[in-house]
N, C-alpha and C positions, 0 to 999 in steps of 0.2 A: 525550500524549509532548508536552505541552509544552515542559517542559526542554529535551529533546532537540532541539526546534524550533530553540530561542534559540541553539544552539552546533551549527547543523547543519553543518557544513563538519569539523568535529572530531571528532564525538560517534562513539563505536562500540558499537553492541551485540553485546559480546565477552562470550562463554563459554571459557575459557582454562583448559586441563586439561596437569598436570605432573604426570607419573609418576615418581614417585619414591620411594625406600622409607625416608629419611632424613629430608623433612617439606617444607616450603613456606618462600621466604623474603618472601613476600608476602600471608601473614595467615592467616586460616582460624581454626577453633576449635581446635587442638591435634592432634599426630600420633596415631593409633594405631600401638605398637610392634611390636602382634601381625599386622601387614599392609601391606602397600603399598601407598601412598597415591596417592589418584589426584588434584590440586586442579583445582577447577572456578571460572573466575570469568564473573561475569555480570555485564554489565553492565545494571542496572533499570530495563529500558526499559518502553512501555506496557504489552508483552506479559506484563508481570510473572515470577515466577520460582517460579510452580505447577508447570508444565511442566517447569524443569528440577528442582526436586525428586524427580517423578513417577520421571523418567527414572534420576534418580540411585540411588531406590530401586530401582526395577529392573535396572539393570546391578550393583547390588553384590549382588543375589539372582545372578544368572545366575553372576556369578563369586564367589561365596562357597566354591566348594570348590577355584579354582584356588590352585597353589601357587608363587611366585614369593620366590627365594633366603630358602626356608624360612621364608616367612610364607604363612599361609595368608589367602584371602580377597583384596579389595580395597576398599580405604575410601577412598571419594568425599568429600572435602570441600570444600564450594561458599564462596565469597565473593564476595555482592552490593555493586556499588556503580556508582556513576558516574564512574568512571574514563577518561580515553581512552587509549588504547595505538594508538600507531602503527608501523609498518614501521620503521622507526630505534629506536624505542625496542623493541623485541621480544629484539635482540642482550644488554641488561643485565637482560631479565629471566628468568625461572624456567621460566613458563610455556611451553606448547609448541602448543596450538593455540586459537586466534582467530575468535572470529564477529563478522566487523565490518559495518558499514554504508558506502556510499559511498566507498567501496577505489577509488582505485586500481590496480588488477589488473595492469597493466603496472609500474608504479611498485614492488610489491612484489615482482615475479621480477628486473626488470632491476637492483632494487638488494640482490638477494638475503637479502632478509627472510624468504622463503617456501619451503617442500619442496614436493617432490613426491608427491601424495598419490594417485599411480594407481592405488595398489594397492586402496584402498580405495574408489576409484572403479569402476574397470573390471573388478576381478575377483569371484567371485561373492559375494555375502553370504551368509553360515552364517546368517542370521537368516532369511530369507524367500527364499534359495533365488535369489534375483534381484542385478542389477547395480544398484548407482546412478546411472551413466551411462544407464541404462535409463529412468532415472525423470525426467531431464532435458530441457526441452524444446528443438528443433531451434536455436534462440537461443543457447541456453546453451551447447549443447556447441561449437556454432562458437565463442564465444567464451573460454570456460573451455581449450577442450584445447590444445595446443601439439603440434605434431609435431617432436620435435628427433633428427637422426641415425636417420631412417626411423620413430620409436617416438612413440606418443600417451603425451601427457605433461599430467597435473591437477595446478594449483597451489592449485586453490578448488575450493569446491561451496558449491552454492547452499543456504541456509538461509528464512526466511519469507520468505511476499509481505507487502505492507503496501499497499493500495490504501484510495481516498477514496471517497465518497459520502455518502449519504441514507439515514438510519436514521427510520424512521416508527415511530408508537406504534400497533400492529395493534390493541391492546386499545382506543385513543380513534377509530380509525377505522370499528370495526363498533360503537362504541358511538353514534358523533353519523353514522354514514351520511356519511362523506367519499369517497365512493368515484362515481363517473362513474358514471351513470344505462345500461344499454344502451339505446342507441338514442338518446342526449338530443337534442334540438333546440339545431345549435350556433347559432340566432338565436334562441332563448327565452331566458326569465330563469332566471340565478342560481341562483338557489332550485332551480329544477327539472333542472338539470342532472346533480343530485346523488342520491342514494340517500338520504341525509339520512333522516327517522322512518319512509318509506314502504317498502313490502313491495316494492321492484323489484329487478330482477336487476340486477348488476356489469356495464360496459360487459367485453367479454373481455381487455384490456390490449393492451401491444405484441405478445406472440405471438399473438392471434388466436386463441387457443384458452381454451375455458373452463374454471375449475376447476384453474386455474395458479396464482404466486406473486401473477402482476401482473394480477391480474381487479381492475379497478375503478380501477386506478392510473393516474396521470396519463401518456398515451404521447408528447406532445410537451410542445415549450416554452410552447405559449401555455397546452394543458391545464393545467401545473404554475401557473402565475399565477394563472389562474382558479381551483384548488384554493386557494392561498395565498389569495386574495379570500374564496372562500366561507369557509374555516377562520376569517380573520380579522373579519367581518362576518356572517355568519347565525350562524355555530359559536361565536362570542366566545371563540377560543381564539387563542394566539400560533402562528402556520404553521410557523415557523423558531426555531430556536436554534444558535449558534453561539461561540466564546470569541474574545472582540473581545481579547485580551490577546493569543492568537496568530491574530488574521486574517490577519496579511500572509501567513504559510505556510498553513494552512489554505484560505481564501478562491482561494490560485493552487493548492493541489491539486483544489480545487471546479472548478475555470474548467479545470484541463489534464486533467480526468476527462472532463469535457463534450469538449473538443477530441481526445481520443483517440478517445473515441465515436462523434462524426461522424465523422471522418477515418476511421476502422478501422484493422485490423492494416496492410495493406499499405502506406496512405498515412501512416502516424505512425511507423512504420518505417523511412522517408527520411531522418527526424532525425538518426539513428545510422548508416546505411547508406550515405547518399547515395549511391545508385546503384539508377536504376529513372524512368520518370516521373510527376511531379506532376501529377494532375488536376483537383486543387481550391483553384488559384490563383486570388487576385484582388485588387483593390482598391476604394480609394475614389474616386469619380469628383466632378469638381466641384459636384454637388448634393450631395454628403455620403452618398452611398448607396453599400452594396458591390455590386460589380460582378462575375461571375466571368470570366475571362478567356476567350473564345474558342479554336477551334482545337483539338486532340486532347492537349495538354498540353504540359509543358514536361519536358523530358529531365533529370535532374538528377544529376551525376557527381560533385559535390564542389567543384569550380572555381566554382560558382554556387549556394552549400548558403544564401546570404542568400534566396534566393526561396523557401524554407519559411517564412518567415515570413508570407508572404502567403498561409497556408495557409486555409480558407474556415472548419474549425472553430475556427482560434484568433478569428477575429473573431466568429463565430458564439457562443464561448463568453464573451468578452468583453461583447457585446451583453447577451446572457441577463443574465449577472449584472448589469448594468448596470440592465435594465429590474427584479429582485428588491432592487434597493438602493433605486432607484426610489420604490418602493410606501411611503408614510406609516406602515404598520406596522413596518415595516423599518426603514427612514431615523429613525423618531424613536427608535428604542432605543438611547438614546447613552449607557444606565448597562450595558448587558448588550453589544449585538452591537459595536457600537465603544470599548467602554472597556477604557482598557489595565490595568484589575484586574477583568477577569471572564475568568478562566483557565479553561483545561480541563475540568479536575472540578467547577468552579462549572457550567458549562454542562451536563455529563451529569447532575449533580444535578438541575438544573433541569428538564432532560427526562423525568428518571424520579418526580417529585414529581407524586402529584396533587391536586396544587391545584383550586381553583374554577376558574381561568383557566389550562388547559395548554399544553404546549411539544410540537404535535404532530411535527414531523419536527426532526431532529439533523443538521448537518453534521460529521462526525468521520472519522476513520481508522478502517480494520474491527478496530483493536486496542483501540476506546473500552470494550468490554465489560469488559475485563481491568482496565483503569484505574478502572471504578465498582465494581468488586470488594466495598468497602468500605460504598456505599450499597445495593448489591441485599442483602447479607447482613443491614442493618441493618430494612431493609424486608420482608426474607423471614419475618424472627424474629418479626413481629405477623401477617404474612398469607403463604404460602408460594406462592400465585398470584404473587408480587411478588419470587419470588427471581430468581437470573441465570437458573436451570434452566426457568425456566416462563411468568415474564414474555413476554409477547407481543408482541412487536415484531420488526422484519423489516428487512431492507435491501432499499432501495427501486433497480427497474431505471432508467437513467438514464433520463429523458423524451430523446425525439431530438428536432432541430431544427424536424420539418416532418411531417407524414403521410407526405411521399414516403418521408420515412429509416427510417419505422415499419414493424419486420419485420424489418429489417436483425439480423447479429447483434451483440450487446453486447461493444466491447471496453472493456477495462480495463487498467490502466497500473502498472507497481509501482515506489513510491515511490523505497525507499530501498536495493534492490534488497543487500539483507544477504548477506554469503560466507563460507565458513569457510577458515580455512587454517591449517597446521601451520608453525610457525618450523624454518628453517633448522637444518641444524649435527646432527642427532639422528642417531645410529649405527643404520643400519638393521636390523643385526645385535641390537641392543640388548633386552630386553622391555619398554624405554618405547616404543620404534617401535613394537611386535607391538599394544599395548595400546591408543596412542593410533589406531592405526589401526582396530582391531576397537571403538572407543567411536564414532568417524567412521561404522563402519557401523551399530551397534546403533543409532545416533540417527536413524536412515535406513533403519531396517527398515520395514518394512509397518505391524505391528503398531503401534510409536514415532508415525509419521506420523499416524496416528487415534486415537493418546492425547492429542499437541499441538494437534490439531484437536478433539478433545473437550473438553480443558479451555478451551483459548485463545477458541472459535468463530472459528478464524479456520483458514489453512493454511498450509503451507511453500509455499513457491515451485515446486513440483516438481508434474508430472504423476502423479497418483495416485489411487485411487479407494477409497473407504468402502464397507463390505460392510451389508448392512442393517441389523444389529443396529447396527454402529456408528454408523451417520445416526441412527436412533431416539434416538442417545443424547445426539444434539449438542442445544443448547438451542435453542429456539425462533427467537433469532436466527441460530445458529450453523446452522441449516438451510437457512434462506433465504441468507444470505452463500455454504457450499458450493455450495448451487445456481449462485449466479449463479458462481463462482469455475470451476465445470466448465463452464457453457453458454458462456463468453464466450471469446473470443480477447484472450491476453495479449501485450502490448508490454514490455520488459525496454529501458530505457535504457542499454542496450549494443551495440559490434559490432564486430569483428574486422578495425580497419583502421588507417592512419596517422592521417587526418585526426582522428578520435572519441579515437584513443591520444595526441596529443599536442594537443588541448585540450578533453578531460573537464571541465573547471571550466565552460566556455563550453557546454555541452549538459546541466549539472544544469539541473533543476525547481526547484531553491531553494537560492537562496544564504545570504549573511548579509543585515546590514540593509539592505546596499546595493541588493538587488531580487532578483529570479528572473533568474538568467543566462537562461533559457531565453526568457525574456518580459522582456526589456527594450526599449527604445524612447526616441528624442530626445526622447519630449511630454513624459514623468515622470521625473524622476531615478533613484527605485525603484519601487515595487512597483505594479500597475495596482490593484490597491483602495484605498490610500491615495491616486495620481493622480484614480480617483472621488470620490473623498470631497473632492478639492480643486479637482473642478469638470473636469477634462479627458475628454472625451468619449471612450467607446469609439472612433470611426471617428479621433479626433486620436493615441490612443494605438496603434490599431493601422497607422496609418498610417509614426509613428512606428519600429515597430518594425523594418521594410525598414530606415526607415533608418538604423537603429540597427545593424544585421547587415549592411547592405552596407559600410559603412564599415570593418569589420572587416577586418584584413589576413592571414586563418587560411587562407582557401580557396584550396583548389586541389583538383586530381582524388584523390579519394579509393580509387583502386586504380595 
């Protein structure tokens, strides 16, 4: 998703549907005069368009016998590009339904740009007998639900989930034994800590249970660094690869994913609700060490929201990345990891390549496999084992900060919080409105949610489960990501209060070239990862975060 990160404040993953019997002014392949036409516009993000093409094919089949204004069937015409569509632009466009990323939900409503889609969300879905509302997480319901004149209204619905983390080459790990050995001596030689070429059992992983996805994988930051050392010095492979061109965004995503997992659901949600007790606040002392506050925690009500810049998870994540960065086999990769000419597709290709020296782990978004489709296809032609479906790759559970945290439930962060809205102004008695609502319901039926997951190896940002047969149809990577999603708490970066609503740009994880709004600091003017490269320590940057947020004038009680 490299290009999409360059224009993060304005880019939308947009799927726009216009129902008209006459055609669309916004492009397409031409109208069928024999059918009513449903126009679909999709911003071609990292998730690709295969899922959309299959959705279209299935919906057209369902609608083949529908008669509208004397025309039989619905013809769906997709247009896919990277145009930007904002709320104010909707009024001048023909399209009706939009799937957007990082949009200000309250602004869309207050500006009168979006319509009530409660008929799609709260009424029983004819395609699976459930309501779309029942598939939402509670935080999503609290955020999207509006009560007007005693009636529930929804003006948007969640789309796909965007996570960030570590992808590892399972085949390489299996071949070279890049797994911690069960019962290894923490004071022993590095070579003896790992399975390597020995017939040793793997460690039980973070869950403490044998024969699960995390067996032999690092459970703590310390173990992760040991793994990197082993891969680089004994395995003679490169431990990590990422996009140097987009490292500002990608590494910030990684740092925030670590911070989220450390803090856990309740504590990380405070950054949006501003309602509860912060239990893990700390500061850098005179000796340069991070120390936790004493006492029973700090009550957060919004007036003191700057205190959350002192969350321990944020410091530990900054410090951990500093440790990774300062490894010589990382820091010296100036032509790849720290080069503006090394993009996300090149990083993915390098990860998938089976060169003499391999890249063991990739830092990327959950959608990466779809972006690498052409590479998978080319490699799969010569060897089916290298295809997207069959290549042994996995989503690695994030390591914990310390052994005391091992065993705690994983917590994931939704980066882009994509949503679906309908443009205002459509007559509710029109057939256009009827089939717009119907399409939203069809796209979010159990069968279509499963198909999206099977095609993309990712999940929708919804609470749903696959059948055994559907799960078995996932790629090797898709199974591990689905397992992680289902076994994690999810933090959605929004909340229903005025402090958040009036200052959404301040609480975004990623901004523009000026830095991450969520990780700003008086110690360095832009991104932490660039500050680190310029010699700014994690401790200095972390101390400056509180100074920065404390100077803001936005703070007031959230409720």
